[in-house]
N, CA, C and O atoms as a Maestro MAE file, in Angstrom:
{
 s_m_m2io_version
 :::
 2.0.0
}

f_m_ct {
 s_m_title
 :::
 protein
 m_atom[300] {
  # First column is atom index #
  i_m_mmod_type
  r_m_x_coord
  r_m_y_coord
  r_m_z_coord
  i_m_residue_number
  s_m_chain_name
  s_m_pdb_residue_name
  s_m_pdb_atom_name
  i_m_atomic_number
  :::
  1 25 85.787 95.004 112.198 1 A "MET " " N  " 7
  2 3 86.033 96.404 112.163 1 A "MET " " CA " 6
  3 2 84.841 97.174 111.806 1 A "MET " " C  " 6
  4 15 84.354 96.891 110.711 1 A "MET " " O  " 8
  5 25 84.299 98.034 112.454 2 A "GLY " " N  " 7
  6 3 83.332 98.963 112.142 2 A "GLY " " CA " 6
  7 2 83.406 99.885 111.081 2 A "GLY " " C  " 6
  8 15 82.457 100.202 110.365 2 A "GLY " " O  " 8
  9 25 84.667 100.348 110.991 3 A "ASN " " N  " 7
  10 3 85.081 101.385 110.096 3 A "ASN " " CA " 6
  11 2 86.290 100.944 109.222 3 A "ASN " " C  " 6
  12 15 87.425 100.796 109.675 3 A "ASN " " O  " 8
  13 25 85.950 100.760 107.987 4 A "ASN " " N  " 7
  14 3 86.974 100.005 107.178 4 A "ASN " " CA " 6
  15 2 87.840 100.938 106.361 4 A "ASN " " C  " 6
  16 15 88.705 100.469 105.622 4 A "ASN " " O  " 8
  17 25 87.632 102.312 106.470 5 A "LEU " " N  " 7
  18 3 88.525 103.345 106.020 5 A "LEU " " CA " 6
  19 2 89.607 103.753 106.960 5 A "LEU " " C  " 6
  20 15 89.472 103.910 108.174 5 A "LEU " " O  " 8
  21 25 90.690 103.907 106.266 6 A "LEU " " N  " 7
  22 3 91.857 104.474 107.281 6 A "LEU " " CA " 6
  23 2 91.657 105.699 107.742 6 A "LEU " " C  " 6
  24 15 91.085 106.565 107.080 6 A "LEU " " O  " 8
  25 25 92.039 105.845 108.727 7 A "SER " " N  " 7
  26 3 92.008 107.461 109.461 7 A "SER " " CA " 6
  27 2 92.779 108.109 108.583 7 A "SER " " C  " 6
  28 15 93.689 107.557 107.965 7 A "SER " " O  " 8
  29 25 92.419 109.512 108.453 8 A "ALA " " N  " 7
  30 3 93.281 110.528 108.105 8 A "ALA " " CA " 6
  31 2 94.419 110.636 108.621 8 A "ALA " " C  " 6
  32 15 95.247 111.215 107.918 8 A "ALA " " O  " 8
  33 25 94.796 110.229 109.747 9 A "LYS " " N  " 7
  34 3 95.909 110.324 110.584 9 A "LYS " " CA " 6
  35 2 96.909 109.379 110.176 9 A "LYS " " C  " 6
  36 15 98.104 109.533 110.429 9 A "LYS " " O  " 8
  37 25 96.356 108.238 109.444 10 A "ALA " " N  " 7
  38 3 97.249 107.113 109.298 10 A "ALA " " CA " 6
  39 2 98.281 107.590 108.022 10 A "ALA " " C  " 6
  40 15 97.884 108.163 107.007 10 A "ALA " " O  " 8
  41 25 99.682 107.224 108.307 11 A "THR " " N  " 7
  42 3 100.444 107.631 107.305 11 A "THR " " CA " 6
  43 2 100.784 106.164 106.547 11 A "THR " " C  " 6
  44 15 100.910 105.072 107.102 11 A "THR " " O  " 8
  45 25 100.873 106.412 105.388 12 A "LEU " " N  " 7
  46 3 101.276 105.272 104.265 12 A "LEU " " CA " 6
  47 2 102.727 105.061 104.129 12 A "LEU " " C  " 6
  48 15 103.544 105.974 104.249 12 A "LEU " " O  " 8
  49 25 103.061 103.705 103.849 13 A "PRO " " N  " 7
  50 3 104.661 103.257 103.846 13 A "PRO " " CA " 6
  51 2 105.187 104.152 102.757 13 A "PRO " " C  " 6
  52 15 104.588 104.308 101.693 13 A "PRO " " O  " 8
  53 25 106.376 104.759 103.072 14 A "VAL " " N  " 7
  54 3 107.273 105.394 101.880 14 A "VAL " " CA " 6
  55 2 108.003 104.495 100.953 14 A "VAL " " C  " 6
  56 15 108.440 104.891 99.873 14 A "VAL " " O  " 8
  57 25 108.140 103.165 101.428 15 A "TYR " " N  " 7
  58 3 108.781 102.260 100.883 15 A "TYR " " CA " 6
  59 2 107.795 101.292 100.032 15 A "TYR " " C  " 6
  60 15 106.590 101.198 100.266 15 A "TYR " " O  " 8
  61 25 108.468 100.600 99.032 16 A "ASP " " N  " 7
  62 3 107.709 99.837 98.256 16 A "ASP " " CA " 6
  63 2 107.477 98.410 98.830 16 A "ASP " " C  " 6
  64 15 108.370 97.571 98.946 16 A "ASP " " O  " 8
  65 25 106.080 98.219 99.200 17 A "ARG " " N  " 7
  66 3 105.872 96.967 100.135 17 A "ARG " " CA " 6
  67 2 106.207 95.603 99.220 17 A "ARG " " C  " 6
  68 15 106.459 94.531 99.770 17 A "ARG " " O  " 8
  69 25 106.181 95.764 97.732 18 A "ASN " " N  " 7
  70 3 106.411 94.738 97.030 18 A "ASN " " CA " 6
  71 2 107.929 94.182 97.298 18 A "ASN " " C  " 6
  72 15 108.168 93.001 97.044 18 A "ASN " " O  " 8
  73 25 108.834 94.939 97.754 19 A "ASN " " N  " 7
  74 3 110.198 94.599 97.945 19 A "ASN " " CA " 6
  75 2 110.280 93.890 99.427 19 A "ASN " " C  " 6
  76 15 111.363 93.541 99.898 19 A "ASN " " O  " 8
  77 25 109.411 93.766 99.908 20 A "LEU " " N  " 7
  78 3 109.476 93.068 101.406 20 A "LEU " " CA " 6
  79 2 109.397 91.681 101.002 20 A "LEU " " C  " 6
  80 15 108.610 91.281 100.145 20 A "LEU " " O  " 8
  81 25 110.292 90.886 101.682 21 A "ALA " " N  " 7
  82 3 110.161 89.337 101.633 21 A "ALA " " CA " 6
  83 2 109.828 88.766 102.984 21 A "ALA " " C  " 6
  84 15 110.252 89.196 104.056 21 A "ALA " " O  " 8
  85 25 108.973 87.691 102.793 22 A "PRO " " N  " 7
  86 3 108.439 87.051 104.122 22 A "PRO " " CA " 6
  87 2 109.427 86.437 104.722 22 A "PRO " " C  " 6
  88 15 109.777 85.345 104.274 22 A "PRO " " O  " 8
  89 25 110.029 86.944 105.754 23 A "ARG " " N  " 7
  90 3 111.181 86.407 106.302 23 A "ARG " " CA " 6
  91 2 110.689 86.093 108.065 23 A "ARG " " C  " 6
  92 15 111.438 85.623 108.922 23 A "ARG " " O  " 8
  93 25 109.459 86.443 108.234 24 A "ILE " " N  " 7
  94 3 109.038 86.288 109.764 24 A "ILE " " CA " 6
  95 2 107.637 85.521 109.587 24 A "ILE " " C  " 6
  96 15 106.806 86.043 108.845 24 A "ILE " " O  " 8
  97 25 107.351 84.394 110.184 25 A "VAL " " N  " 7
  98 3 106.058 83.987 110.323 25 A "VAL " " CA " 6
  99 2 105.424 84.229 111.610 25 A "VAL " " C  " 6
  100 15 106.034 83.958 112.645 25 A "VAL " " O  " 8
  101 25 104.196 84.739 111.635 26 A "HIS " " N  " 7
  102 3 103.542 85.105 112.822 26 A "HIS " " CA " 6
  103 2 102.190 84.298 112.767 26 A "HIS " " C  " 6
  104 15 101.493 84.189 111.759 26 A "HIS " " O  " 8
  105 25 101.929 83.760 113.973 27 A "LEU " " N  " 7
  106 3 100.580 83.007 114.012 27 A "LEU " " CA " 6
  107 2 99.657 83.939 114.675 27 A "LEU " " C  " 6
  108 15 99.710 84.385 115.821 27 A "LEU " " O  " 8
  109 25 98.790 84.153 113.729 28 A "GLY " " N  " 7
  110 3 97.366 85.139 114.186 28 A "GLY " " CA " 6
  111 2 98.009 86.472 113.652 28 A "GLY " " C  " 6
  112 15 99.181 86.837 113.732 28 A "GLY " " O  " 8
  113 25 96.976 87.070 113.111 29 A "PHE " " N  " 7
  114 3 97.251 88.403 112.668 29 A "PHE " " CA " 6
  115 2 96.236 89.500 113.074 29 A "PHE " " C  " 6
  116 15 95.666 90.273 112.304 29 A "PHE " " O  " 8
  117 25 96.103 89.428 114.505 30 A "GLY " " N  " 7
  118 3 95.028 90.473 115.197 30 A "GLY " " CA " 6
  119 2 95.626 91.824 115.229 30 A "GLY " " C  " 6
  120 15 96.710 92.176 114.764 30 A "GLY " " O  " 8
  121 25 94.678 92.568 115.898 31 A "ALA " " N  " 7
  122 3 95.149 94.163 116.011 31 A "ALA " " CA " 6
  123 2 96.168 94.172 116.931 31 A "ALA " " C  " 6
  124 15 96.931 95.123 116.763 31 A "ALA " " O  " 8
  125 25 96.478 93.369 117.944 32 A "PHE " " N  " 7
  126 3 97.620 93.554 118.754 32 A "PHE " " CA " 6
  127 2 98.922 93.440 118.067 32 A "PHE " " C  " 6
  128 15 99.766 94.315 118.262 32 A "PHE " " O  " 8
  129 25 99.206 92.294 117.160 33 A "HIS " " N  " 7
  130 3 100.375 92.336 116.426 33 A "HIS " " CA " 6
  131 2 100.416 93.199 115.488 33 A "HIS " " C  " 6
  132 15 101.534 93.687 115.323 33 A "HIS " " O  " 8
  133 25 99.426 93.649 114.660 34 A "ARG " " N  " 7
  134 3 99.673 95.000 113.642 34 A "ARG " " CA " 6
  135 2 100.127 96.322 114.444 34 A "ARG " " C  " 6
  136 15 100.997 97.072 114.001 34 A "ARG " " O  " 8
  137 25 99.486 96.530 115.612 35 A "ALA " " N  " 7
  138 3 99.674 97.800 116.345 35 A "ALA " " CA " 6
  139 2 101.077 97.488 116.971 35 A "ALA " " C  " 6
  140 15 101.556 98.550 117.368 35 A "ALA " " O  " 8
  141 25 101.742 96.650 117.159 36 A "HIS " " N  " 7
  142 3 102.950 96.427 117.973 36 A "HIS " " CA " 6
  143 2 104.056 95.824 117.057 36 A "HIS " " C  " 6
  144 15 104.841 96.634 116.565 36 A "HIS " " O  " 8
  145 25 104.198 94.660 116.802 37 A "GLN " " N  " 7
  146 3 105.137 94.061 116.087 37 A "GLN " " CA " 6
  147 2 105.091 94.613 114.633 37 A "GLN " " C  " 6
  148 15 106.157 94.851 114.066 37 A "GLN " " O  " 8
  149 25 104.054 94.799 114.084 38 A "GLY " " N  " 7
  150 3 103.943 95.420 112.717 38 A "GLY " " CA " 6
  151 2 104.625 96.804 112.692 38 A "GLY " " C  " 6
  152 15 105.406 97.111 111.792 38 A "GLY " " O  " 8
  153 25 104.359 97.493 113.541 39 A "VAL " " N  " 7
  154 3 104.999 98.766 113.804 39 A "VAL " " CA " 6
  155 2 106.463 98.913 113.568 39 A "VAL " " C  " 6
  156 15 107.021 99.620 112.729 39 A "VAL " " O  " 8
  157 25 107.029 98.051 114.534 40 A "TYR " " N  " 7
  158 3 108.413 97.758 114.581 40 A "TYR " " CA " 6
  159 2 109.040 97.330 113.221 40 A "TYR " " C  " 6
  160 15 110.143 97.753 112.876 40 A "TYR " " O  " 8
  161 25 108.390 96.580 112.554 41 A "ALA " " N  " 7
  162 3 108.809 96.090 111.194 41 A "ALA " " CA " 6
  163 2 108.896 97.194 110.207 41 A "ALA " " C  " 6
  164 15 109.804 97.311 109.384 41 A "ALA " " O  " 8
  165 25 107.728 98.120 110.368 42 A "ASP " " N  " 7
  166 3 107.556 99.179 109.619 42 A "ASP " " CA " 6
  167 2 108.701 100.271 109.802 42 A "ASP " " C  " 6
  168 15 109.140 100.886 108.830 42 A "ASP " " O  " 8
  169 25 109.107 100.457 110.948 43 A "ILE " " N  " 7
  170 3 110.215 101.365 111.274 43 A "ILE " " CA " 6
  171 2 111.334 100.998 110.784 43 A "ILE " " C  " 6
  172 15 112.031 101.835 110.210 43 A "ILE " " O  " 8
  173 25 111.751 99.664 110.904 44 A "LEU " " N  " 7
  174 3 112.959 99.149 110.331 44 A "LEU " " CA " 6
  175 2 112.830 99.441 108.657 44 A "LEU " " C  " 6
  176 15 113.740 99.989 108.034 44 A "LEU " " O  " 8
  177 25 111.850 99.093 108.171 45 A "ALA " " N  " 7
  178 3 111.820 99.172 106.642 45 A "ALA " " CA " 6
  179 2 112.002 100.652 106.337 45 A "ALA " " C  " 6
  180 15 112.723 100.928 105.378 45 A "ALA " " O  " 8
  181 25 111.458 101.609 107.009 46 A "THR " " N  " 7
  182 3 111.426 102.948 106.634 46 A "THR " " CA " 6
  183 2 112.679 103.482 106.841 46 A "THR " " C  " 6
  184 15 113.207 104.093 105.913 46 A "THR " " O  " 8
  185 25 113.441 103.317 108.256 47 A "GLU " " N  " 7
  186 3 114.443 103.960 108.747 47 A "GLU " " CA " 6
  187 2 115.906 103.246 108.338 47 A "GLU " " C  " 6
  188 15 116.998 103.812 108.301 47 A "GLU " " O  " 8
  189 25 115.660 102.058 108.089 48 A "HIS " " N  " 7
  190 3 116.928 101.141 107.962 48 A "HIS " " CA " 6
  191 2 116.869 100.206 106.737 48 A "HIS " " C  " 6
  192 15 117.665 99.277 106.601 48 A "HIS " " O  " 8
  193 25 115.841 100.503 105.804 49 A "PHE " " N  " 7
  194 3 115.740 99.852 104.570 49 A "PHE " " CA " 6
  195 2 115.682 98.365 104.784 49 A "PHE " " C  " 6
  196 15 116.253 97.629 103.979 49 A "PHE " " O  " 8
  197 25 115.095 97.922 105.709 50 A "SER " " N  " 7
  198 3 114.988 96.308 106.012 50 A "SER " " CA " 6
  199 2 113.859 95.806 104.946 50 A "SER " " C  " 6
  200 15 112.836 96.469 104.776 50 A "SER " " O  " 8
  201 25 114.079 94.741 104.323 51 A "ASP " " N  " 7
  202 3 113.397 94.200 103.448 51 A "ASP " " CA " 6
  203 2 112.417 93.001 104.159 51 A "ASP " " C  " 6
  204 15 111.656 92.271 103.523 51 A "ASP " " O  " 8
  205 25 112.590 92.980 105.413 52 A "TRP " " N  " 7
  206 3 111.971 91.703 106.301 52 A "TRP " " CA " 6
  207 2 110.431 92.097 106.276 52 A "TRP " " C  " 6
  208 15 110.049 93.219 106.611 52 A "TRP " " O  " 8
  209 25 109.611 91.128 105.870 53 A "GLY " " N  " 7
  210 3 108.193 91.203 105.946 53 A "GLY " " CA " 6
  211 2 107.718 89.972 106.850 53 A "GLY " " C  " 6
  212 15 108.471 89.148 107.368 53 A "GLY " " O  " 8
  213 25 106.305 90.006 106.943 54 A "TYR " " N  " 7
  214 3 105.773 89.045 107.709 54 A "TYR " " CA " 6
  215 2 104.900 88.286 106.831 54 A "TYR " " C  " 6
  216 15 104.281 88.809 105.905 54 A "TYR " " O  " 8
  217 25 104.844 86.874 107.164 55 A "TYR " " N  " 7
  218 3 103.846 85.806 106.656 55 A "TYR " " CA " 6
  219 2 102.919 85.555 107.747 55 A "TYR " " C  " 6
  220 15 103.248 84.804 108.665 55 A "TYR " " O  " 8
  221 25 101.667 86.187 107.712 56 A "GLU " " N  " 7
  222 3 100.757 85.748 108.652 56 A "GLU " " CA " 6
  223 2 99.920 84.336 108.625 56 A "GLU " " C  " 6
  224 15 99.344 83.874 107.640 56 A "GLU " " O  " 8
  225 25 99.968 83.913 109.582 57 A "VAL " " N  " 7
  226 3 99.156 82.561 109.615 57 A "VAL " " CA " 6
  227 2 98.148 82.478 110.594 57 A "VAL " " C  " 6
  228 15 98.421 82.590 111.789 57 A "VAL " " O  " 8
  229 25 96.835 82.262 110.119 58 A "ASN " " N  " 7
  230 3 95.646 81.984 111.234 58 A "ASN " " CA " 6
  231 2 95.325 80.607 111.168 58 A "ASN " " C  " 6
  232 15 95.022 80.048 110.113 58 A "ASN " " O  " 8
  233 25 95.377 80.103 112.158 59 A "LEU " " N  " 7
  234 3 95.119 78.538 112.229 59 A "LEU " " CA " 6
  235 2 93.578 78.132 112.197 59 A "LEU " " C  " 6
  236 15 93.094 77.080 111.780 59 A "LEU " " O  " 8
  237 25 92.929 79.243 112.748 60 A "ILE " " N  " 7
  238 3 91.320 78.819 112.758 60 A "ILE " " CA " 6
  239 2 90.683 80.245 112.209 60 A "ILE " " C  " 6
  240 15 90.956 81.303 112.776 60 A "ILE " " O  " 8
  241 25 89.888 80.188 111.156 61 A "GLY " " N  " 7
  242 3 89.130 81.125 110.653 61 A "GLY " " CA " 6
  243 2 89.913 82.119 110.079 61 A "GLY " " C  " 6
  244 15 90.950 81.761 109.521 61 A "GLY " " O  " 8
  245 25 89.587 83.435 110.111 62 A "GLY " " N  " 7
  246 3 90.253 84.560 109.846 62 A "GLY " " CA " 6
  247 2 89.885 85.446 108.527 62 A "GLY " " C  " 6
  248 15 90.416 86.494 108.159 62 A "GLY " " O  " 8
  249 25 88.738 84.660 107.879 63 A "GLU " " N  " 7
  250 3 88.061 85.175 106.693 63 A "GLU " " CA " 6
  251 2 87.794 86.637 106.720 63 A "GLU " " C  " 6
  252 15 88.129 87.373 105.792 63 A "GLU " " O  " 8
  253 25 87.069 87.130 107.997 64 A "GLN " " N  " 7
  254 3 86.749 88.494 108.043 64 A "GLN " " CA " 6
  255 2 87.832 89.218 108.377 64 A "GLN " " C  " 6
  256 15 87.744 90.393 108.021 64 A "GLN " " O  " 8
  257 25 88.774 88.940 108.910 65 A "GLN " " N  " 7
  258 3 90.247 89.869 109.286 65 A "GLN " " CA " 6
  259 2 90.851 89.947 107.792 65 A "GLN " " C  " 6
  260 15 91.276 91.036 107.408 65 A "GLN " " O  " 8
  261 25 90.892 89.055 107.112 66 A "ILE " " N  " 7
  262 3 91.406 88.983 105.638 66 A "ILE " " CA " 6
  263 2 90.444 90.120 104.752 66 A "ILE " " C  " 6
  264 15 90.964 91.043 104.125 66 A "ILE " " O  " 8
  265 25 89.129 89.916 104.806 67 A "ALA " " N  " 7
  266 3 88.362 90.843 104.091 67 A "ALA " " CA " 6
  267 2 88.535 92.326 104.558 67 A "ALA " " C  " 6
  268 15 88.496 93.236 103.731 67 A "ALA " " O  " 8
  269 25 88.734 92.570 105.941 68 A "ASP " " N  " 7
  270 3 88.885 93.892 106.449 68 A "ASP " " CA " 6
  271 2 90.070 94.417 106.031 68 A "ASP " " C  " 6
  272 15 90.124 95.589 105.658 68 A "ASP " " O  " 8
  273 25 91.173 93.599 106.044 69 A "LEU " " N  " 7
  274 3 92.461 94.015 105.479 69 A "LEU " " CA " 6
  275 2 92.762 94.330 104.091 69 A "LEU " " C  " 6
  276 15 93.589 95.139 103.670 69 A "LEU " " O  " 8
  277 25 91.970 93.575 103.439 70 A "GLN " " N  " 7
  278 3 91.985 93.828 101.765 70 A "GLN " " CA " 6
  279 2 91.179 95.217 101.678 70 A "GLN " " C  " 6
  280 15 91.495 95.927 100.724 70 A "GLN " " O  " 8
  281 25 90.405 95.594 102.347 71 A "GLN " " N  " 7
  282 3 89.653 96.865 102.127 71 A "GLN " " CA " 6
  283 2 90.453 98.000 102.513 71 A "GLN " " C  " 6
  284 15 90.260 99.092 101.980 71 A "GLN " " O  " 8
  285 25 91.377 97.822 103.437 72 A "GLN " " N  " 7
  286 3 92.344 98.797 103.723 72 A "GLN " " CA " 6
  287 2 93.756 98.726 102.900 72 A "GLN " " C  " 6
  288 15 94.771 99.278 103.324 72 A "GLN " " O  " 8
  289 25 93.715 98.054 101.789 73 A "ASP " " N  " 7
  290 3 94.914 98.019 100.803 73 A "ASP " " CA " 6
  291 2 95.917 97.044 101.685 73 A "ASP " " C  " 6
  292 15 97.114 97.175 101.427 73 A "ASP " " O  " 8
  293 25 95.610 96.231 102.540 74 A "ASN " " N  " 7
  294 3 96.404 95.204 103.249 74 A "ASN " " CA " 6
  295 2 97.339 95.977 104.448 74 A "ASN " " C  " 6
  296 15 98.366 95.514 104.944 74 A "ASN " " O  " 8
  297 25 96.760 97.160 104.745 75 A "LEU " " N  " 7
  298 3 97.765 97.851 105.701 75 A "LEU " " CA " 6
  299 2 97.187 97.644 107.050 75 A "LEU " " C  " 6
  300 15 97.764 98.086 108.044 75 A "LEU " " O  " 8
  :::
 }
 m_bond[299] {
  # First column is bond index #
  i_m_from
  i_m_to
  i_m_order
  :::
  1 1 2 1
  2 2 3 1
  3 3 4 2
  4 3 5 1
  5 5 6 1
  6 6 7 1
  7 7 8 2
  8 7 9 1
  9 9 10 1
  10 10 11 1
  11 11 12 2
  12 11 13 1
  13 13 14 1
  14 14 15 1
  15 15 16 2
  16 15 17 1
  17 17 18 1
  18 18 19 1
  19 19 20 2
  20 19 21 1
  21 21 22 1
  22 22 23 1
  23 23 24 2
  24 23 25 1
  25 25 26 1
  26 26 27 1
  27 27 28 2
  28 27 29 1
  29 29 30 1
  30 30 31 1
  31 31 32 2
  32 31 33 1
  33 33 34 1
  34 34 35 1
  35 35 36 2
  36 35 37 1
  37 37 38 1
  38 38 39 1
  39 39 40 2
  40 39 41 1
  41 41 42 1
  42 42 43 1
  43 43 44 2
  44 43 45 1
  45 45 46 1
  46 46 47 1
  47 47 48 2
  48 47 49 1
  49 49 50 1
  50 50 51 1
  51 51 52 2
  52 51 53 1
  53 53 54 1
  54 54 55 1
  55 55 56 2
  56 55 57 1
  57 57 58 1
  58 58 59 1
  59 59 60 2
  60 59 61 1
  61 61 62 1
  62 62 63 1
  63 63 64 2
  64 63 65 1
  65 65 66 1
  66 66 67 1
  67 67 68 2
  68 67 69 1
  69 69 70 1
  70 70 71 1
  71 71 72 2
  72 71 73 1
  73 73 74 1
  74 74 75 1
  75 75 76 2
  76 75 77 1
  77 77 78 1
  78 78 79 1
  79 79 80 2
  80 79 81 1
  81 81 82 1
  82 82 83 1
  83 83 84 2
  84 83 85 1
  85 85 86 1
  86 86 87 1
  87 87 88 2
  88 87 89 1
  89 89 90 1
  90 90 91 1
  91 91 92 2
  92 91 93 1
  93 93 94 1
  94 94 95 1
  95 95 96 2
  96 95 97 1
  97 97 98 1
  98 98 99 1
  99 99 100 2
  100 99 101 1
  101 101 102 1
  102 102 103 1
  103 103 104 2
  104 103 105 1
  105 105 106 1
  106 106 107 1
  107 107 108 2
  108 107 109 1
  109 109 110 1
  110 110 111 1
  111 111 112 2
  112 111 113 1
  113 113 114 1
  114 114 115 1
  115 115 116 2
  116 115 117 1
  117 117 118 1
  118 118 119 1
  119 119 120 2
  120 119 121 1
  121 121 122 1
  122 122 123 1
  123 123 124 2
  124 123 125 1
  125 125 126 1
  126 126 127 1
  127 127 128 2
  128 127 129 1
  129 129 130 1
  130 130 131 1
  131 131 132 2
  132 131 133 1
  133 133 134 1
  134 134 135 1
  135 135 136 2
  136 135 137 1
  137 137 138 1
  138 138 139 1
  139 139 140 2
  140 139 141 1
  141 141 142 1
  142 142 143 1
  143 143 144 2
  144 143 145 1
  145 145 146 1
  146 146 147 1
  147 147 148 2
  148 147 149 1
  149 149 150 1
  150 150 151 1
  151 151 152 2
  152 151 153 1
  153 153 154 1
  154 154 155 1
  155 155 156 2
  156 155 157 1
  157 157 158 1
  158 158 159 1
  159 159 160 2
  160 159 161 1
  161 161 162 1
  162 162 163 1
  163 163 164 2
  164 163 165 1
  165 165 166 1
  166 166 167 1
  167 167 168 2
  168 167 169 1
  169 169 170 1
  170 170 171 1
  171 171 172 2
  172 171 173 1
  173 173 174 1
  174 174 175 1
  175 175 176 2
  176 175 177 1
  177 177 178 1
  178 178 179 1
  179 179 180 2
  180 179 181 1
  181 181 182 1
  182 182 183 1
  183 183 184 2
  184 183 185 1
  185 185 186 1
  186 186 187 1
  187 187 188 2
  188 187 189 1
  189 189 190 1
  190 190 191 1
  191 191 192 2
  192 191 193 1
  193 193 194 1
  194 194 195 1
  195 195 196 2
  196 195 197 1
  197 197 198 1
  198 198 199 1
  199 199 200 2
  200 199 201 1
  201 201 202 1
  202 202 203 1
  203 203 204 2
  204 203 205 1
  205 205 206 1
  206 206 207 1
  207 207 208 2
  208 207 209 1
  209 209 210 1
  210 210 211 1
  211 211 212 2
  212 211 213 1
  213 213 214 1
  214 214 215 1
  215 215 216 2
  216 215 217 1
  217 217 218 1
  218 218 219 1
  219 219 220 2
  220 219 221 1
  221 221 222 1
  222 222 223 1
  223 223 224 2
  224 223 225 1
  225 225 226 1
  226 226 227 1
  227 227 228 2
  228 227 229 1
  229 229 230 1
  230 230 231 1
  231 231 232 2
  232 231 233 1
  233 233 234 1
  234 234 235 1
  235 235 236 2
  236 235 237 1
  237 237 238 1
  238 238 239 1
  239 239 240 2
  240 239 241 1
  241 241 242 1
  242 242 243 1
  243 243 244 2
  244 243 245 1
  245 245 246 1
  246 246 247 1
  247 247 248 2
  248 247 249 1
  249 249 250 1
  250 250 251 1
  251 251 252 2
  252 251 253 1
  253 253 254 1
  254 254 255 1
  255 255 256 2
  256 255 257 1
  257 257 258 1
  258 258 259 1
  259 259 260 2
  260 259 261 1
  261 261 262 1
  262 262 263 1
  263 263 264 2
  264 263 265 1
  265 265 266 1
  266 266 267 1
  267 267 268 2
  268 267 269 1
  269 269 270 1
  270 270 271 1
  271 271 272 2
  272 271 273 1
  273 273 274 1
  274 274 275 1
  275 275 276 2
  276 275 277 1
  277 277 278 1
  278 278 279 1
  279 279 280 2
  280 279 281 1
  281 281 282 1
  282 282 283 1
  283 283 284 2
  284 283 285 1
  285 285 286 1
  286 286 287 1
  287 287 288 2
  288 287 289 1
  289 289 290 1
  290 290 291 1
  291 291 292 2
  292 291 293 1
  293 293 294 1
  294 294 295 1
  295 295 296 2
  296 295 297 1
  297 297 298 1
  298 298 299 1
  299 299 300 2
  :::
 }
}
């Protein structure tokens, strides 16, 4: 990621992320997953009070992706 700051247009979750339980395992946590499946999980948590969270698994590498996510408060 070239810019590690969240865009001013980004909205933060209105629910407590600590209440999410890792109920879904996803292999690979690239931008496509976060932009699509992650969005749907966020909608469910926001609008339907779902507590389903993701457990992300990267089989090869991923250290830079983890560092980038941590700089964005794991969003």
